[in-house]
PAKOLBA-39166 format. One record per atom (N, C-alpha, C, O): x, y, z; atom name. Coordinates in nm, 2 decimals, decimal comma, always signed. Atoms other than C-alpha are relative to their C-alpha. Last residue first. Layout:
<rs>
<r u="X" v="Y" w="Z" atomo="CA"/>
...
</rs>
This chain:
<rs>
<r u="-0,10" v="+0,01" w="+0,11" atomo="N"/>
<r u="+3,48" v="-4,26" w="+3,14" atomo="CA"/>
<r u="+0,01" v="-0,15" w="-0,04" atomo="C"/>
<r u="+0,08" v="-0,18" w="-0,13" atomo="O"/>
<r u="-0,04" v="+0,14" w="+0,01" atomo="N"/>
<r u="+3,17" v="-4,18" w="+3,34" atomo="CA"/>
<r u="+0,09" v="-0,02" w="-0,12" atomo="C"/>
<r u="+0,05" v="+0,01" w="-0,23" atomo="O"/>
<r u="-0,04" v="+0,04" w="+0,13" atomo="N"/>
<r u="+3,13" v="-3,81" w="+3,43" atomo="CA"/>
<r u="+0,05" v="-0,15" w="+0,00" atomo="C"/>
<r u="+0,14" v="-0,18" w="+0,08" atomo="O"/>
<r u="-0,13" v="+0,08" w="+0,00" atomo="N"/>
<r u="+2,94" v="-3,76" w="+3,75" atomo="CA"/>
<r u="+0,03" v="-0,03" w="-0,15" atomo="C"/>
<r u="-0,06" v="-0,08" w="-0,22" atomo="O"/>
<r u="-0,08" v="-0,06" w="+0,10" atomo="N"/>
<r u="+2,67" v="-3,49" w="+3,76" atomo="CA"/>
<r u="+0,14" v="-0,06" w="+0,00" atomo="C"/>
<r u="+0,25" v="+0,01" w="+0,01" atomo="O"/>
<r u="-0,12" v="-0,04" w="-0,07" atomo="N"/>
<r u="+2,51" v="-3,62" w="+4,08" atomo="CA"/>
<r u="+0,10" v="+0,07" w="-0,09" atomo="C"/>
<r u="+0,20" v="+0,12" w="-0,04" atomo="O"/>
<r u="+0,04" v="-0,09" w="-0,10" atomo="N"/>
<r u="+2,18" v="-3,64" w="+3,90" atomo="CA"/>
<r u="+0,11" v="+0,06" w="+0,08" atomo="C"/>
<r u="+0,12" v="+0,18" w="+0,11" atomo="O"/>
<r u="+0,04" v="-0,12" w="+0,07" atomo="N"/>
<r u="+2,34" v="-3,80" w="+3,60" atomo="CA"/>
<r u="-0,04" v="+0,11" w="+0,10" atomo="C"/>
<r u="-0,01" v="+0,22" w="+0,08" atomo="O"/>
<r u="-0,13" v="-0,06" w="+0,04" atomo="N"/>
<r u="+2,51" v="-4,06" w="+3,83" atomo="CA"/>
<r u="-0,03" v="+0,13" w="-0,08" atomo="C"/>
<r u="+0,04" v="+0,23" w="-0,06" atomo="O"/>
<r u="-0,06" v="-0,05" w="-0,13" atomo="N"/>
<r u="+2,17" v="-4,14" w="+3,99" atomo="CA"/>
<r u="+0,13" v="+0,08" w="-0,04" atomo="C"/>
<r u="+0,16" v="+0,18" w="+0,02" atomo="O"/>
<r u="+0,08" v="-0,12" w="-0,03" atomo="N"/>
<r u="+2,02" v="-4,19" w="+3,64" atomo="CA"/>
<r u="+0,05" v="+0,07" w="+0,12" atomo="C"/>
<r u="+0,06" v="+0,20" w="+0,13" atomo="O"/>
<r u="-0,04" v="-0,10" w="+0,10" atomo="N"/>
<r u="+2,30" v="-4,43" w="+3,55" atomo="CA"/>
<r u="-0,07" v="+0,13" w="+0,02" atomo="C"/>
<r u="-0,02" v="+0,24" w="+0,01" atomo="O"/>
<r u="-0,13" v="-0,05" w="-0,04" atomo="N"/>
<r u="+2,24" v="-4,62" w="+3,87" atomo="CA"/>
<r u="+0,05" v="+0,11" w="-0,09" atomo="C"/>
<r u="+0,11" v="+0,21" w="-0,05" atomo="O"/>
<r u="+0,02" v="-0,08" w="-0,13" atomo="N"/>
<r u="+1,87" v="-4,65" w="+3,79" atomo="CA"/>
<r u="+0,13" v="+0,06" w="+0,04" atomo="C"/>
<r u="+0,13" v="+0,18" w="+0,08" atomo="O"/>
<r u="+0,06" v="-0,13" w="+0,03" atomo="N"/>
<r u="+1,95" v="-4,75" w="+3,43" atomo="CA"/>
<r u="-0,03" v="+0,09" w="+0,12" atomo="C"/>
<r u="-0,02" v="+0,21" w="+0,12" atomo="O"/>
<r u="-0,10" v="-0,08" w="+0,07" atomo="N"/>
<r u="+2,18" v="-5,03" w="+3,54" atomo="CA"/>
<r u="-0,05" v="+0,14" w="-0,03" atomo="C"/>
<r u="+0,02" v="+0,24" w="+0,00" atomo="O"/>
<r u="-0,10" v="-0,04" w="-0,10" atomo="N"/>
<r u="+1,93" v="-5,16" w="+3,80" atomo="CA"/>
<r u="+0,11" v="+0,09" w="-0,07" atomo="C"/>
<r u="+0,14" v="+0,19" w="-0,01" atomo="O"/>
<r u="+0,06" v="-0,10" w="-0,09" atomo="N"/>
<r u="+1,65" v="-5,16" w="+3,54" atomo="CA"/>
<r u="+0,10" v="+0,05" w="+0,10" atomo="C"/>
<r u="+0,11" v="+0,17" w="+0,13" atomo="O"/>
<r u="+0,02" v="-0,12" w="+0,08" atomo="N"/>
<r u="+1,86" v="-5,35" w="+3,28" atomo="CA"/>
<r u="-0,05" v="+0,12" w="+0,09" atomo="C"/>
<r u="+0,00" v="+0,23" w="+0,09" atomo="O"/>
<r u="-0,13" v="-0,05" w="+0,02" atomo="N"/>
<r u="+1,97" v="-5,61" w="+3,54" atomo="CA"/>
<r u="+0,00" v="+0,13" w="-0,08" atomo="C"/>
<r u="+0,07" v="+0,23" w="-0,05" atomo="O"/>
<r u="-0,04" v="-0,05" w="-0,13" atomo="N"/>
<r u="+1,61" v="-5,66" w="+3,64" atomo="CA"/>
<r u="+0,14" v="+0,06" w="-0,01" atomo="C"/>
<r u="+0,16" v="+0,17" w="+0,04" atomo="O"/>
<r u="+0,07" v="-0,12" w="-0,03" atomo="N"/>
<r u="+1,50" v="-5,69" w="+3,28" atomo="CA"/>
<r u="+0,04" v="+0,06" w="+0,13" atomo="C"/>
<r u="+0,05" v="+0,19" w="+0,14" atomo="O"/>
<r u="-0,05" v="-0,11" w="+0,09" atomo="N"/>
<r u="+1,77" v="-5,94" w="+3,20" atomo="CA"/>
<r u="-0,06" v="+0,13" w="+0,03" atomo="C"/>
<r u="+0,00" v="+0,24" w="+0,03" atomo="O"/>
<r u="-0,14" v="-0,04" w="-0,04" atomo="N"/>
<r u="+1,69" v="-6,15" w="+3,50" atomo="CA"/>
<r u="+0,06" v="+0,11" w="-0,08" atomo="C"/>
<r u="+0,12" v="+0,20" w="-0,03" atomo="O"/>
<r u="+0,01" v="-0,08" w="-0,12" atomo="N"/>
<r u="+1,32" v="-6,14" w="+3,41" atomo="CA"/>
<r u="+0,13" v="+0,04" w="+0,06" atomo="C"/>
<r u="+0,15" v="+0,15" w="+0,10" atomo="O"/>
<r u="+0,05" v="-0,13" w="+0,04" atomo="N"/>
<r u="+1,39" v="-6,26" w="+3,06" atomo="CA"/>
<r u="-0,01" v="+0,09" w="+0,12" atomo="C"/>
<r u="+0,02" v="+0,21" w="+0,11" atomo="O"/>
<r u="-0,11" v="-0,06" w="+0,07" atomo="N"/>
<r u="+1,60" v="-6,55" w="+3,19" atomo="CA"/>
<r u="-0,04" v="+0,14" w="-0,04" atomo="C"/>
<r u="+0,04" v="+0,24" w="-0,03" atomo="O"/>
<r u="-0,10" v="-0,03" w="-0,10" atomo="N"/>
<r u="+1,33" v="-6,65" w="+3,44" atomo="CA"/>
<r u="+0,12" v="+0,08" w="-0,06" atomo="C"/>
<r u="+0,17" v="+0,17" w="+0,00" atomo="O"/>
<r u="+0,04" v="-0,13" w="-0,07" atomo="N"/>
<r u="+1,06" v="-6,62" w="+3,17" atomo="CA"/>
<r u="+0,10" v="+0,04" w="+0,10" atomo="C"/>
<r u="+0,12" v="+0,16" w="+0,13" atomo="O"/>
<r u="-0,01" v="+0,02" w="-0,14" atomo="N"/>
<r u="+1,22" v="-6,88" w="+2,94" atomo="CA"/>
<r u="-0,02" v="+0,13" w="+0,08" atomo="C"/>
<r u="+0,05" v="+0,23" w="+0,06" atomo="O"/>
<r u="+0,05" v="-0,12" w="-0,07" atomo="N"/>
<r u="+1,10" v="-6,89" w="+2,58" atomo="CA"/>
<r u="+0,01" v="-0,02" w="+0,15" atomo="C"/>
<r u="-0,08" v="-0,09" w="+0,20" atomo="O"/>
<r u="+0,14" v="-0,02" w="-0,03" atomo="N"/>
<r u="+1,30" v="-7,16" w="+2,42" atomo="CA"/>
<r u="-0,03" v="+0,13" w="+0,07" atomo="C"/>
<r u="+0,07" v="+0,20" w="+0,11" atomo="O"/>
<r u="+0,09" v="+0,04" w="+0,11" atomo="N"/>
<r u="+1,64" v="-7,18" w="+2,26" atomo="CA"/>
<r u="-0,14" v="+0,03" w="+0,01" atomo="C"/>
<r u="-0,21" v="+0,07" w="-0,08" atomo="O"/>
<r u="+0,10" v="+0,10" w="-0,04" atomo="N"/>
<r u="+1,84" v="-6,98" w="+2,51" atomo="CA"/>
<r u="-0,09" v="-0,03" w="-0,12" atomo="C"/>
<r u="-0,14" v="+0,06" w="-0,19" atomo="O"/>
<r u="-0,05" v="+0,14" w="+0,02" atomo="N"/>
<r u="+2,15" v="-6,82" w="+2,35" atomo="CA"/>
<r u="-0,11" v="-0,10" w="+0,04" atomo="C"/>
<r u="-0,10" v="-0,22" w="+0,00" atomo="O"/>
<r u="-0,01" v="+0,04" w="+0,14" atomo="N"/>
<r u="+1,99" v="-6,48" w="+2,30" atomo="CA"/>
<r u="+0,04" v="-0,14" w="-0,03" atomo="C"/>
<r u="-0,01" v="-0,20" w="-0,13" atomo="O"/>
<r u="+0,13" v="+0,00" w="+0,06" atomo="N"/>
<r u="+1,88" v="-6,46" w="+2,66" atomo="CA"/>
<r u="+0,00" v="-0,04" w="-0,15" atomo="C"/>
<r u="-0,09" v="-0,11" w="-0,20" atomo="O"/>
<r u="+0,06" v="+0,12" w="-0,05" atomo="N"/>
<r u="+2,23" v="-6,56" w="+2,78" atomo="CA"/>
<r u="-0,14" v="-0,01" w="-0,06" atomo="C"/>
<r u="-0,19" v="-0,12" w="-0,10" atomo="O"/>
<r u="-0,06" v="+0,11" w="+0,07" atomo="N"/>
<r u="+2,38" v="-6,28" w="+2,57" atomo="CA"/>
<r u="-0,07" v="-0,14" w="+0,03" atomo="C"/>
<r u="-0,10" v="-0,22" w="-0,05" atomo="O"/>
<r u="+0,04" v="-0,01" w="+0,14" atomo="N"/>
<r u="+2,14" v="-6,03" w="+2,71" atomo="CA"/>
<r u="+0,05" v="-0,11" w="-0,09" atomo="C"/>
<r u="-0,02" v="-0,17" w="-0,17" atomo="O"/>
<r u="+0,14" v="+0,04" w="-0,01" atomo="N"/>
<r u="+2,21" v="-6,14" w="+3,07" atomo="CA"/>
<r u="-0,06" v="+0,00" w="-0,15" atomo="C"/>
<r u="-0,14" v="-0,09" w="-0,18" atomo="O"/>
<r u="+0,00" v="+0,15" w="-0,01" atomo="N"/>
<r u="+2,58" v="-6,11" w="+3,00" atomo="CA"/>
<r u="-0,14" v="-0,05" w="+0,00" atomo="C"/>
<r u="-0,16" v="-0,16" w="-0,06" atomo="O"/>
<r u="-0,04" v="+0,05" w="+0,13" atomo="N"/>
<r u="+2,52" v="-5,75" w="+2,87" atomo="CA"/>
<r u="+0,01" v="-0,16" w="+0,01" atomo="C"/>
<r u="-0,02" v="-0,22" w="-0,09" atomo="O"/>
<r u="+0,11" v="-0,01" w="+0,10" atomo="N"/>
<r u="+2,32" v="-5,67" w="+3,18" atomo="CA"/>
<r u="+0,04" v="-0,05" w="-0,13" atomo="C"/>
<r u="-0,04" v="-0,12" w="-0,19" atomo="O"/>
<r u="+0,11" v="+0,10" w="-0,04" atomo="N"/>
<r u="+2,58" v="-5,81" w="+3,42" atomo="CA"/>
<r u="-0,11" v="+0,01" w="-0,10" atomo="C"/>
<r u="-0,17" v="-0,10" w="-0,14" atomo="O"/>
<r u="-0,05" v="+0,13" w="+0,04" atomo="N"/>
<r u="+2,86" v="-5,62" w="+3,24" atomo="CA"/>
<r u="-0,10" v="-0,11" w="+0,03" atomo="C"/>
<r u="-0,12" v="-0,20" w="-0,05" atomo="O"/>
<r u="+0,00" v="+0,01" w="+0,15" atomo="N"/>
<r u="+2,66" v="-5,30" w="+3,26" atomo="CA"/>
<r u="+0,05" v="-0,13" w="-0,05" atomo="C"/>
<r u="-0,01" v="-0,19" w="-0,14" atomo="O"/>
<r u="+0,14" v="+0,03" w="+0,04" atomo="N"/>
<r u="+2,59" v="-5,37" w="+3,63" atomo="CA"/>
<r u="-0,01" v="+0,00" w="-0,15" atomo="C"/>
<r u="-0,10" v="-0,08" w="-0,21" atomo="O"/>
<r u="+0,04" v="+0,14" w="-0,04" atomo="N"/>
<r u="+2,96" v="-5,40" w="+3,70" atomo="CA"/>
<r u="-0,14" v="-0,03" w="-0,05" atomo="C"/>
<r u="-0,16" v="-0,14" w="-0,10" atomo="O"/>
<r u="-0,08" v="+0,08" w="+0,10" atomo="N"/>
<r u="+3,04" v="-5,07" w="+3,51" atomo="CA"/>
<r u="-0,03" v="-0,15" w="+0,03" atomo="C"/>
<r u="-0,05" v="-0,23" w="-0,07" atomo="O"/>
<r u="+0,07" v="-0,02" w="+0,13" atomo="N"/>
<r u="+2,76" v="-4,89" w="+3,70" atomo="CA"/>
<r u="+0,07" v="-0,09" w="-0,10" atomo="C"/>
<r u="+0,00" v="-0,16" w="-0,18" atomo="O"/>
<r u="+0,12" v="+0,08" w="+0,00" atomo="N"/>
<r u="+2,90" v="-5,03" w="+4,03" atomo="CA"/>
<r u="-0,08" v="+0,01" w="-0,13" atomo="C"/>
<r u="-0,14" v="-0,09" w="-0,18" atomo="O"/>
<r u="-0,03" v="+0,14" w="+0,01" atomo="N"/>
<r u="+3,24" v="-4,90" w="+3,95" atomo="CA"/>
<r u="-0,12" v="-0,09" w="+0,00" atomo="C"/>
<r u="-0,12" v="-0,19" w="-0,07" atomo="O"/>
<r u="-0,05" v="+0,02" w="+0,14" atomo="N"/>
<r u="+3,10" v="-4,55" w="+3,87" atomo="CA"/>
<r u="+0,04" v="-0,15" w="-0,01" atomo="C"/>
<r u="+0,01" v="-0,22" w="-0,11" atomo="O"/>
<r u="+0,12" v="+0,00" w="+0,09" atomo="N"/>
<r u="+2,90" v="-4,56" w="+4,20" atomo="CA"/>
<r u="+0,04" v="-0,03" w="-0,15" atomo="C"/>
<r u="-0,02" v="-0,10" w="-0,22" atomo="O"/>
<r u="+0,08" v="+0,13" w="-0,02" atomo="N"/>
<r u="+3,20" v="-4,66" w="+4,40" atomo="CA"/>
<r u="-0,12" v="-0,01" w="-0,09" atomo="C"/>
<r u="-0,15" v="-0,12" w="-0,14" atomo="O"/>
<r u="-0,08" v="+0,11" w="+0,05" atomo="N"/>
<r u="+3,41" v="-4,38" w="+4,25" atomo="CA"/>
<r u="-0,08" v="-0,13" w="+0,01" atomo="C"/>
<r u="-0,08" v="-0,21" w="-0,08" atomo="O"/>
<r u="+0,01" v="-0,01" w="+0,14" atomo="N"/>
<r u="+3,13" v="-4,13" w="+4,33" atomo="CA"/>
<r u="+0,08" v="-0,11" w="-0,08" atomo="C"/>
<r u="+0,03" v="-0,16" w="-0,17" atomo="O"/>
<r u="+0,13" v="+0,06" w="+0,04" atomo="N"/>
<r u="+3,12" v="-4,26" w="+4,68" atomo="CA"/>
<r u="-0,03" v="+0,01" w="-0,15" atomo="C"/>
<r u="-0,09" v="-0,07" w="-0,21" atomo="O"/>
<r u="-0,01" v="+0,15" w="-0,03" atomo="N"/>
<r u="+3,49" v="-4,19" w="+4,73" atomo="CA"/>
<r u="-0,13" v="-0,07" w="-0,05" atomo="C"/>
<r u="-0,12" v="-0,17" w="-0,11" atomo="O"/>
<r u="-0,08" v="+0,07" w="+0,11" atomo="N"/>
<r u="+3,47" v="-3,85" w="+4,55" atomo="CA"/>
<r u="+0,00" v="-0,15" w="+0,02" atomo="C"/>
<r u="+0,00" v="-0,23" w="-0,07" atomo="O"/>
<r u="+0,07" v="-0,01" w="+0,13" atomo="N"/>
<r u="+3,18" v="-3,74" w="+4,77" atomo="CA"/>
<r u="+0,08" v="-0,07" w="-0,11" atomo="C"/>
<r u="+0,02" v="-0,15" w="-0,18" atomo="O"/>
<r u="+0,11" v="+0,10" w="+0,00" atomo="N"/>
<r u="+3,35" v="-3,86" w="+5,09" atomo="CA"/>
<r u="-0,07" v="-0,01" w="-0,13" atomo="C"/>
<r u="-0,11" v="-0,11" w="-0,18" atomo="O"/>
<r u="-0,06" v="+0,13" w="+0,00" atomo="N"/>
<r u="+3,66" v="-3,66" w="+5,01" atomo="CA"/>
<r u="-0,10" v="-0,11" w="-0,01" atomo="C"/>
<r u="-0,08" v="-0,21" w="-0,08" atomo="O"/>
<r u="-0,05" v="+0,02" w="+0,14" atomo="N"/>
<r u="+3,46" v="-3,35" w="+4,93" atomo="CA"/>
<r u="+0,06" v="-0,14" w="-0,02" atomo="C"/>
<r u="+0,05" v="-0,20" w="-0,12" atomo="O"/>
<r u="+0,12" v="+0,01" w="+0,08" atomo="N"/>
<r u="+3,27" v="-3,38" w="+5,26" atomo="CA"/>
<r u="+0,04" v="-0,03" w="-0,15" atomo="C"/>
<r u="-0,01" v="-0,11" w="-0,21" atomo="O"/>
<r u="+0,04" v="+0,14" w="+0,01" atomo="N"/>
<r u="+3,59" v="-3,44" w="+5,45" atomo="CA"/>
<r u="-0,12" v="-0,03" w="-0,09" atomo="C"/>
<r u="-0,13" v="-0,13" w="-0,15" atomo="O"/>
<r u="-0,10" v="+0,07" w="+0,08" atomo="N"/>
<r u="+3,72" v="-3,10" w="+5,36" atomo="CA"/>
<r u="-0,04" v="-0,15" w="-0,01" atomo="C"/>
<r u="-0,01" v="-0,21" w="-0,11" atomo="O"/>
<r u="+0,03" v="-0,02" w="+0,14" atomo="N"/>
<r u="+3,39" v="-2,94" w="+5,49" atomo="CA"/>
<r u="+0,10" v="-0,07" w="-0,09" atomo="C"/>
<r u="+0,07" v="-0,11" w="-0,20" atomo="O"/>
<r u="+0,11" v="+0,08" w="+0,04" atomo="N"/>
<r u="+3,43" v="-3,09" w="+5,84" atomo="CA"/>
<r u="-0,02" v="+0,01" w="-0,15" atomo="C"/>
<r u="-0,06" v="-0,09" w="-0,22" atomo="O"/>
<r u="-0,04" v="+0,13" w="+0,00" atomo="N"/>
<r u="+3,77" v="-2,93" w="+5,88" atomo="CA"/>
<r u="-0,10" v="-0,10" w="-0,04" atomo="C"/>
<r u="-0,08" v="-0,20" w="-0,12" atomo="O"/>
</rs>
């Protein structure tokens, strides 16, 4: 009985991870667009883009470790 819950929990958290990866990818691409549209050199915008990029790649690495297929 306990073992059947393990599979259900894994699928549930895998779905959450995939959704989070998609959200961070959107956030990262929005940050890139904002950085391109800024006329001057703004460190805050660059930092926001780098943070979004780092978070996205960290989650992507976690998905690869868990062997999750992202569609």
